[in-house]
N, C-alpha and C positions, 0 to 999 in steps of 0.2 A: 587648466588648473581646476575648474569646477568639477571635472570628471574624477580627478584624483581625490578631491574632498569627498565626493559621493562614494567612491570605492572604500575609503577609510571608514566612513560612517557605516556602510554596509557590513564591513568586516567586524566592526565593534558590535553591531547589532547581532551578528551571527554568534559571536563569542558570548554575549550576554544571554541570548536565548539558549545556547548550548548548556550553559550553567543552570539556568532556570528550569529547562526541560530535562535536565540530567541526562543529556545525550551521551551514552557510553555503550558502544556496541560490545565491548569486551565484557562489561557487567551483564548485559542481556544474554550473551553467549554462555557465560558461566552459570547464570541462573537456570537456563534451559538444560544445560548439562547435568546440573545437580538434581533438577526435578525429573529428568528422564530416568535417572537411576532409581528414583522412588516409584515412578508410575508406569514405566515402559511395560512391565510384566502384566499390569492390569489391562492396558490397552491392547496388548498382543492377543487377548482373548476375543477381541471385537472382530466383526466381519471384515472382508476386504474393503479397500478404499472405495472401489466402484460400487459395491453393495451398500456401503454407508451413504454414499452420494445419492444413489437411487432412492433409498429409504427417506432421506431428508427432502429430496425434491418432491417425492410423493406426498410427504407431510405438508409441504408448502404448496401443494396443488399445482406443480409446475413440471409435468412429466415430459415435456417436449424438448428439454435441453439434452444436447449430445454430451456424452461423457467419454473422455479419453485419458488413459494413464500413460504418461511418458516418463520413463525412468531417467532420461537424460535431461529432463527439465528441472531447473533448480527451484523454481517457485510455482505454486499453483496460481491459476488465473482463470477468470471468466471472460470470454471474448464475446462481446455483445453483438458484433456484426454477423457472427456465425452461430450465435446462441450455443456456445460450447464451453464446457468446463474441462480444463486440462489439469489433471492431478499429477503433481511432481513426485519425485522419489521420497516420499514421507512415510513409508511403511514402518520404519523403525522409530518414528517420532511419537511421543505420547500426546503431542498437540494435534495429531492428524484429525481427530473428530472435530475439534473447534475450527481447524483450518478449512476442512471440507464444508462445514456449516457456513463459514465466511463466504466462500465462493458461491454456494447455493443461494445465500442471501443477496449477493450481487445480481443473480439471475432474476430476482423478482423486484428489483428496484425499477424505478421509472424508466421505461424504454427511451423516452425522449431525452432524459438526462444522460443515460448510458451512451446513446448514439452521439449526443452533443459532446460528451467527454472524448469519445473515440475520434470524431472528426476534428474537434478543436485541438486536441493534443497533437495531432499530426500537422495541422495548420500552424500551431504555435512553434513547433520544431522547425517547420519550413521557413517561417518568418525569421527565426533566430539565425538559421544558416544563411539565408539570403542577406540579412543585415550584416552578419559577420564577414561574408565574402565581399560584399560591396564596400564594407569598411576597410578591409585589407587592401582592396584595389583603389581605395581613395575615391570611390564613386558615390558616396552618400551626399545628396544635395543639401539636406537639412539634418544635421546630427541630433539636434535637440528634439525635433519631431520624431525621428526614428527611435531615439532613446526613450522618450515619453511613452510611445506606443509599446515598446518592449516592457516597460514597467506595468502598463495597463494590462497587456496580454498575460503577463506573468501572474498578476493578481487574479485575473479571471480563471486561469488554469488552476491555481492553488485553491480557489473558492470551490470550483466544481469537483476537483479530485478529492479534496479533503472531506467534503460532504459525503461522497460515496464510500470512502474508506472508513470514516468514523461511524457511519450508520451500520456498516457490515461488522466492524470490529466490536462495537458495543452489543449488538444483538446476538452475535455468534456464541457468546458465553451461555446465554439463556437457552438458545436453541440446542446447543450441545447437551446441556443438562436434561432438557426434555427428551431428547433422543435416547440418552443413556438410561433414563428412567423407563422409557417405553420398552426397550429390548431386554431389560432386566438381566444383564450379564454380570454387572457389578452390584454389590450391596449398596444400600442407601448411604452408609458411612463412606464407602470407597468413592461413590459418585460425588459426595460433598467435598471430599479431600481433593479430587481431581478438579472440580469446579473452582475451588478456592485457589488452586494453583493457576488455573486459567485466568482467574481474576487478577492475581498478582502479576502474571505475565502481561495482561492487558494494561495494567497500570504503568508498566514500563513501555510496552510496545506502542500504545496509542500516542503517547507523547513523542516517542522517537519517530514514528511514522509521519506525524505532522511536521516535526522539525526537518526530517529528510525531504519532504515535499517542498517546504519553504527553502531549504538549502539548494535544491535543484534549480529553483527559479532565480534565487539570488546569485548563484554562481554564473548562470547564463548572462544575467544583467551585468555582473562585474566584468565578464569577458568582453562584452560589447563596450563597456567603459574603457577598458585597457586598449582595445583596438582603436577606438576613437582618439585616445590620448596620443598614440604613436602614429596615427594616420591623419 
């Protein structure tokens, strides 16, 4: 019975936070589509994604990072364990300068925290799957202990990941502006307009990213609760 109450409380919390954080992927998508119509032509004039990435890494004094462009990749990412930035198919997106800045900023974050995030994320998933399988098989010796550890591990995962993402998202706007001012392709007014759009995008995106990370941890915890209820 207590697990059912916990699930209900978690669902209520998710609903409240979704309202408070204004979690609306449709709204975000519509915003990006409208802004792309305004600024895509301006960003088309900029160098290739790889050249932008090289320039920014040089600016950050971090030239050892490998760069790979993968058109089949949906999202850009920095892989700490291989020190590589993978650039997704964002050639047509006006956000590509800020997105590349975001990944470059990940590459200069604390290596200890990045490696901890990589290792811990995999261990966290492993613990979730092991607990779920044991729960389904009815082999969990102490459900309360396993569930308490799941909550603790989820909190630690969120704490580490949100720090890394927030740090990169906040700084990317300013780094993108510095880059655009350095290469002088756009006028000062154009740069200011693009950066204002990035800021509006971040106001939506940062909240949604944090909510999404929290959602991922809560959903896993709810699934463990449901398994424990029926087994």
